[in-house]
Structures are given as structure tokens and as C-alpha cells.
C-alpha positions as CSV (number, residue, x, y, z in Angstrom):
1,M,61.0,-71.0,-55.0
2,E,58.7,-68.4,-56.5
3,S,56.6,-69.3,-59.6
4,Q,55.9,-67.6,-62.6
5,A,53.6,-69.3,-65.7
6,S,54.4,-69.6,-69.3
7,A,53.4,-71.0,-72.4
8,P,55.1,-74.2,-74.1
9,L,58.6,-73.2,-75.0
10,V,61.1,-73.4,-77.8
11,I,64.5,-74.3,-76.3
12,S,67.4,-72.7,-77.7
13,A,70.7,-74.6,-77.4
14,S,72.4,-72.6,-78.2
15,R,73.2,-69.0,-79.4
16,R,76.0,-68.9,-77.0
17,T,77.8,-72.1,-77.1
18,D,78.1,-75.5,-78.9
19,I,76.1,-77.5,-76.6
20,P,75.9,-80.5,-79.1
21,N,79.4,-80.4,-79.5
22,H,80.8,-79.9,-76.0
23,Y,78.1,-80.5,-73.4
24,A,75.8,-83.1,-75.2
25,A,76.2,-85.5,-72.0
26,W,75.0,-82.4,-69.6
27,F,72.2,-81.7,-72.0
28,M,70.8,-85.4,-71.9
29,Q,71.3,-85.6,-68.2
30,R,69.1,-82.6,-68.1
31,I,66.6,-84.2,-70.6
32,R,66.3,-87.2,-68.3
33,D,65.7,-84.8,-65.4
34,K,63.3,-82.8,-67.2
35,S,64.5,-79.5,-66.1
36,V,67.4,-77.2,-66.5
37,Y,69.0,-74.0,-64.6
38,V,69.8,-71.2,-66.7
39,R,71.4,-68.1,-65.2
40,N,70.3,-64.6,-66.2
41,V,72.9,-63.0,-68.5
42,R,72.5,-59.4,-66.7
43,D,72.2,-60.8,-63.1
44,F,74.4,-63.7,-62.5
45,H,72.6,-64.9,-59.2
46,Q,69.1,-64.7,-60.8
47,I,68.4,-68.5,-62.3
48,Q,65.3,-69.6,-64.1
49,Q,64.2,-73.5,-63.9
50,V,62.9,-74.7,-67.1
51,D,60.7,-77.5,-67.4
52,L,62.2,-79.9,-70.1
53,S,59.3,-82.4,-70.0
54,P,58.0,-83.1,-73.4
55,E,54.6,-81.9,-72.9
56,A,56.5,-78.6,-71.8
57,V,58.5,-77.9,-74.8
58,A,57.2,-77.4,-78.2
59,C,60.6,-77.5,-80.1
60,I,64.4,-77.9,-79.7
61,V,66.6,-76.0,-82.0
62,F,70.1,-77.1,-81.9
63,W,72.9,-74.7,-83.1
64,T,76.3,-76.5,-83.9
65,K,79.4,-77.1,-85.8
66,N,79.6,-80.8,-84.7
67,P,76.9,-82.8,-83.7
68,A,78.7,-86.0,-83.2
69,P,78.5,-86.4,-79.5
70,L,74.8,-85.7,-79.5
71,M,74.2,-88.2,-82.2
72,P,74.3,-91.5,-80.1
73,Y,71.3,-90.1,-77.9
74,L,68.9,-89.2,-80.7
75,E,66.6,-92.1,-80.0
76,E,66.4,-90.9,-76.3
77,L,65.1,-87.4,-77.9
78,S,62.1,-89.2,-79.9
79,A,59.5,-87.7,-77.8
80,Y,60.8,-83.9,-78.6
81,H,60.4,-82.2,-81.7
82,Y,63.7,-80.7,-82.8
83,Y,65.9,-79.5,-85.7
84,F,69.5,-78.5,-86.3
85,L,71.0,-75.4,-87.4
86,Y,74.5,-76.9,-88.7
87,T,77.2,-74.3,-89.5
88,I,79.4,-75.7,-92.2
89,N,81.7,-72.7,-93.7
90,A,85.1,-73.3,-95.6
91,Y,87.6,-71.6,-93.4
92,G,90.8,-73.2,-91.9
93,Q,92.0,-73.7,-88.5
94,D,93.1,-70.0,-88.5
95,I,89.9,-68.9,-88.4
96,E,87.9,-72.1,-87.1
97,P,90.8,-73.6,-85.0
98,K,88.5,-76.4,-83.2
99,T,86.1,-77.2,-85.9
100,P,85.9,-80.6,-87.9
101,P,87.5,-80.8,-91.4
102,M,85.1,-79.8,-94.1
103,G,84.6,-83.5,-95.6
104,E,84.0,-84.6,-92.3
105,S,81.2,-82.1,-91.6
106,I,79.7,-82.9,-94.8
107,D,79.5,-86.4,-94.0
108,R,78.0,-85.9,-90.8
109,F,75.6,-83.6,-92.2
110,R,74.1,-86.0,-94.6
111,K,74.2,-88.8,-92.0
112,L,72.1,-86.7,-89.9
113,A,69.8,-85.9,-92.7
114,D,69.2,-89.3,-93.6
115,I,68.0,-90.0,-89.9
116,L,66.0,-86.6,-89.5
117,G,65.2,-85.5,-93.4
118,P,66.1,-82.3,-94.9
119,E,63.6,-80.2,-93.4
120,R,65.2,-80.6,-90.2
121,M,68.8,-79.8,-91.1
122,I,69.5,-76.1,-91.7
123,W,72.7,-75.4,-93.5
124,R,74.3,-72.2,-91.8
125,Y,77.2,-70.5,-94.0
126,D,78.2,-67.7,-91.7
127,P,79.7,-65.5,-91.0
128,I,81.1,-64.5,-94.4
129,L,84.2,-62.6,-94.0
130,I,86.9,-61.3,-96.7
131,N,90.8,-61.8,-96.0
132,K,93.6,-62.3,-98.2
133,S,93.4,-66.1,-97.6
134,Y,89.4,-66.1,-98.0
135,P,88.7,-63.5,-101.0
136,L,85.3,-63.3,-102.6
137,G,86.2,-65.8,-105.2
138,Y,87.0,-68.5,-102.6
139,H,83.6,-68.1,-101.3
140,V,82.0,-68.6,-104.5
141,E,84.0,-71.8,-105.4
142,S,83.4,-73.2,-101.6
143,Y,79.9,-72.4,-101.8
144,S,79.5,-74.1,-104.9
145,Y,80.9,-77.2,-103.7
146,L,79.4,-77.4,-100.5
147,A,75.8,-76.6,-102.1
148,R,76.6,-79.4,-104.5
149,K,77.6,-82.0,-101.9
150,L,74.3,-81.2,-99.6
151,D,72.1,-81.5,-102.6
152,G,68.9,-83.3,-101.2
153,Y,70.0,-83.2,-97.6
154,T,68.9,-79.7,-96.9
155,N,66.4,-77.4,-98.2
156,Q,67.6,-74.1,-96.5
157,C,70.8,-72.3,-96.1
158,I,70.9,-69.4,-93.9
159,I,73.7,-66.5,-94.7
160,S,75.4,-63.6,-92.7
161,F,78.2,-61.2,-92.9
162,L,80.6,-60.9,-90.0
163,D,79.6,-58.3,-87.7
164,V,82.5,-56.8,-86.1
165,Y,82.1,-57.2,-82.0
166,K,84.2,-56.0,-79.4
167,N,85.7,-59.2,-79.1
168,T,86.1,-59.4,-83.0
169,V,88.3,-56.2,-82.9
170,A,90.4,-58.0,-80.5
171,H,91.2,-60.6,-83.2
172,A,91.3,-58.2,-85.9
173,E,95.0,-58.5,-86.5
174,A,94.6,-62.3,-86.8
175,L,91.4,-62.0,-88.9
176,N,93.5,-59.6,-91.1
177,L,90.0,-58.4,-92.5
178,M,89.8,-56.5,-96.1
179,P,86.7,-54.2,-97.0
180,F,83.6,-55.7,-98.1
181,T,81.5,-53.3,-99.8
182,E,77.5,-53.6,-100.4
183,S,78.2,-53.9,-104.1
184,D,80.7,-57.0,-103.3
185,R,78.3,-58.6,-100.9
186,R,75.7,-58.4,-103.8
187,R,77.7,-60.0,-106.1
188,L,78.6,-62.6,-103.9
189,V,74.9,-63.3,-103.0
190,A,74.0,-63.4,-107.0
191,N,76.5,-66.3,-107.1
192,I,75.3,-68.1,-103.8
193,V,71.7,-68.2,-105.0
194,S,72.1,-68.9,-108.6
195,Q,74.3,-72.2,-106.8
196,A,71.5,-72.8,-104.3
197,S,69.0,-72.9,-106.8
198,I,70.6,-75.7,-108.8
199,H,70.4,-77.7,-105.6
200,K,66.9,-76.9,-104.5
201,I,68.2,-74.8,-101.7
202,V,66.2,-71.6,-100.2
203,V,68.6,-68.8,-99.0
204,K,68.0,-66.5,-96.6
205,T,69.8,-63.9,-94.2
206,C,70.4,-63.9,-90.6
207,A,69.7,-60.5,-88.9
208,E,71.0,-58.4,-92.1
209,A,69.9,-55.0,-92.9
210,I,70.9,-55.5,-96.5
211,D,68.0,-56.0,-98.9
212,L,68.5,-58.7,-101.1
213,S,65.1,-59.3,-102.3
214,D,65.7,-58.9,-105.7
215,F,67.6,-62.0,-105.5
216,G,64.8,-63.7,-103.8
217,V,66.5,-63.7,-100.7
218,E,64.3,-62.9,-97.4
219,H,65.3,-62.1,-94.0
220,G,65.7,-65.6,-92.4
221,S,64.4,-66.9,-88.9
222,C,66.9,-69.3,-87.4
223,I,64.2,-69.8,-84.9
224,D,61.7,-70.5,-87.0
225,A,58.1,-70.1,-86.1
226,R,56.5,-71.9,-89.2
227,L,59.0,-74.8,-89.2
228,V,58.2,-75.3,-85.4
229,E,54.5,-75.2,-86.0
230,R,55.0,-77.9,-88.8
231,L,57.0,-80.2,-86.6
232,S,55.0,-79.6,-83.1
233,G,51.5,-78.7,-84.6
234,I,51.6,-75.6,-82.0
235,H,50.6,-72.4,-83.3
236,M,53.2,-69.6,-83.0
237,G,51.5,-66.4,-84.1
238,S,53.9,-64.0,-85.4
239,L,55.8,-62.5,-82.6
240,Y,59.4,-61.9,-82.8
241,Q,61.9,-62.4,-80.0
242,K,62.7,-59.7,-77.9
243,G,65.9,-58.2,-77.2
244,Q,67.8,-59.7,-80.4
245,R,69.6,-57.8,-82.9
246,P,67.9,-55.4,-85.3
247,Y,66.4,-57.4,-88.4
248,C,66.4,-61.0,-86.4
249,R,63.3,-62.6,-87.4
250,C,63.7,-65.5,-84.6
251,A,60.6,-66.7,-83.0
252,P,60.7,-66.4,-79.3
253,S,62.7,-69.0,-77.4
254,V,64.6,-69.7,-73.9
255,D,68.3,-69.9,-74.9
256,I,69.7,-72.6,-72.0
257,G,73.3,-72.1,-72.9
258,M,76.0,-69.7,-71.2
259,Y,78.6,-67.1,-72.7
260,N,82.2,-67.8,-72.4
261,T,81.9,-71.6,-72.7
262,C,82.4,-72.6,-76.2
263,L,85.5,-74.5,-76.8
264,N,84.9,-74.1,-80.7
265,M,87.2,-71.2,-80.2
266,C,86.2,-69.6,-83.7
267,L,87.9,-66.3,-84.0
268,Y,84.5,-64.4,-85.2
269,C,82.8,-65.3,-82.2
270,Y,80.6,-63.2,-80.2
271,A,79.4,-65.3,-77.4
272,N,83.0,-65.8,-76.2
273,Y,84.1,-62.3,-75.3
274,A,86.5,-63.0,-72.4
275,E,88.5,-66.3,-73.7
276,R,90.5,-66.7,-70.6
277,Q,87.2,-67.7,-69.2
278,V,86.4,-70.4,-71.4
279,H,88.5,-72.9,-70.0
280,G,87.8,-72.1,-66.5
281,N,84.4,-72.2,-67.1
282,Y,84.7,-75.8,-69.1
283,A,86.6,-77.3,-65.8
284,Q,83.6,-76.2,-63.5
285,A,81.0,-77.9,-66.1
286,R,79.5,-81.2,-64.2
287,S,77.3,-83.6,-66.3
288,G,74.7,-83.8,-63.2
289,S,74.3,-80.3,-62.4
290,P,71.2,-78.5,-63.2
291,L,73.5,-75.4,-64.3
292,Q,75.6,-76.1,-67.4
293,I,78.4,-74.4,-65.7
294,G,79.2,-75.0,-62.0
295,V,76.5,-75.5,-59.1
296,L,74.2,-73.6,-57.2
297,G,76.0,-71.1,-54.6
298,K,75.6,-68.3,-52.0
299,G,73.0,-65.6,-53.3
300,D,71.8,-67.6,-56.1
301,V,68.1,-67.3,-56.5
302,V,66.0,-70.0,-58.4
303,V,62.5,-69.1,-60.1
304,E,60.7,-71.8,-61.3
305,R,58.9,-71.7,-64.7
306,T,55.8,-73.6,-65.0
307,R,54.1,-74.5,-68.0
308,R,50.2,-73.0,-68.2
309,H,47.9,-75.0,-70.4
310,V,46.2,-73.3,-73.2
311,P,42.9,-74.9,-74.2
312,A,42.8,-74.1,-78.0
313,Q,45.4,-72.8,-80.4
314,L,48.9,-72.6,-78.5
315,S,51.1,-69.5,-78.4
316,L,55.1,-69.7,-77.4
317,F,56.4,-67.1,-75.5
318,G,60.0,-67.3,-74.0
319,N,62.8,-65.0,-73.0
320,E,66.1,-65.5,-74.4
321,E,67.7,-63.6,-71.7
322,A,66.3,-66.0,-69.4
């Protein structure tokens, strides 16, 4: 194997798929083995071996709509710093066909917050889309309800508006999207901020161009350098992740997930761009494999990523496209 050096990592698990929901057993085996293989998203046969030993990982960021399969393993994760980006929207199965009912999600969020504390539980209400079933007023009422139910269980909510990706266009008929003007967005955000403030929740945006600073809404960092610093004691610096969307303020990380593997099957999702592959990929998942999907094959090249020690303050550098 070739070798390249890196500082302690933030592990993103994952922007590309719901690892806590669908790949918890595989992830925990990676934790036990202290190693994971990640295919390069642009070159299938290029694989990076990432060190998952506690001293090599600054923080793990979990992205999920349902952490239930991972929750029995939390005690095994006690050597790691981590937090959750937990999405709870108000859509039905027409938009989020495999997502738990709202009431179940609220109960699970609160249970997890009781274990971890509100700082490590970031609520995502995104993406926001408008159609006949989910008009502006629906979001106003739904957000108010959710904010009330999550009062004391989170300090922060991240919102975003639907970005129309190529795969989203493919679902345009099912989504039946209506125009969502900047005026409408600002009106909705005004209501969201009003309700959030009642429940001591700070609202931030995810990769949004719109300036909402007059409502006190900042451009957010889902992978939050300051939060990682507080949890881990490792200095992050002020670097942003290269290769992300414009206006993304996320800190550098290594994402260990794979596209076209999320069984949530949300109609608005950008990470499943070839849905016919999703179930085929999942059928190749092996909890004992270092790869999320499949095993090493002919032509695969593995590059070991080793941690270099920094004596004073530590800066974290990663490559999301690993």
C-alpha cells in the first residue's frame, strides 16, 4: 500500500446515505476494526483506507432520519466525540416514503437528546419545498409544532430550500412543485425564526445564497468547526471544505458513505441519482467488509491514510471526495 499523511479527521457519516438507519451494523464493525475503506466518487477503483481509531478521529458527524438502529451501540462509541444532524420534516410518505412517522421521530430525538444533551443534537428541517399538499402555511404550522416538541432537546435548527438537482427533476411530476419566491421564503423564515426563538432554538441555513441576516439567520456549518472544537478540544482553524456547494460553510471532513445506497428513498434526494442501483447496491452490503458496499475486486488500489502528530494545536484536514 502507498501511504499519505493527514491530521486527525472529522468523519462524516454521511452526506451520501443514512448510515445510522441502514448501515449501523457495518459502521460498528468498522469502529471495532478501527478502519474503513472509502471508494473515490470520481474513480471507482481508487480506495482510501481511513483510520478510525479514537486517537485518529476528532469527531464523527452522523446524518440521519432514523438513528434507532445505531442507538444500542452508543456505549461502544464512548471513546469518540460525535454529534447528530437529525432531520425531522413534516412530509408524508408521498415525499419521504421510508421515513418514520413524525411522532416516532420526535420521541426518538428526545430520547437521544436525553443521552447526549441538546448541543449534540442538531435538528434539520430541510429541504423545504412547496406544493399543493405542503403550502407555505403548512410549513408555518408544522415548524411551530416541531419546535414546541423539541424545546429543550436541541439548541439549533438548520433549514434549506429545495435545490433542483438532475434526479429531483426526474421526480418533478410526483413532487408537483409550486413557485417558491424569495418573498415567500423570507415570509416563511420570519415565522420560523419567531417560533424558534420562543423555544431558544437558533436557526441557520445550509448552503443557501439568500441573505437572511436581517432575521438573525446566519449561513450555517452542518459540520461545525466550533462545535467540533468544543467537543474534542482540537483546534479546527477556519478552513472550509473544498468541493462542496457554494455557500457551504462546513469544516473539512472525510465522508465514508457511498452514493446510490440510501433506502430512505426521499423524492427530493440528491444522493440517489440512479435509483435502480440502490437496492442492487444494498444487496451487496456486507457488515464484515471494510467497504460499505461490496468487497475489494480486480483493479482496486488502496491508499492508506495515516495520521500525523501535531505537537501543539491541531488542525483538521480532510477530503470529502475521498
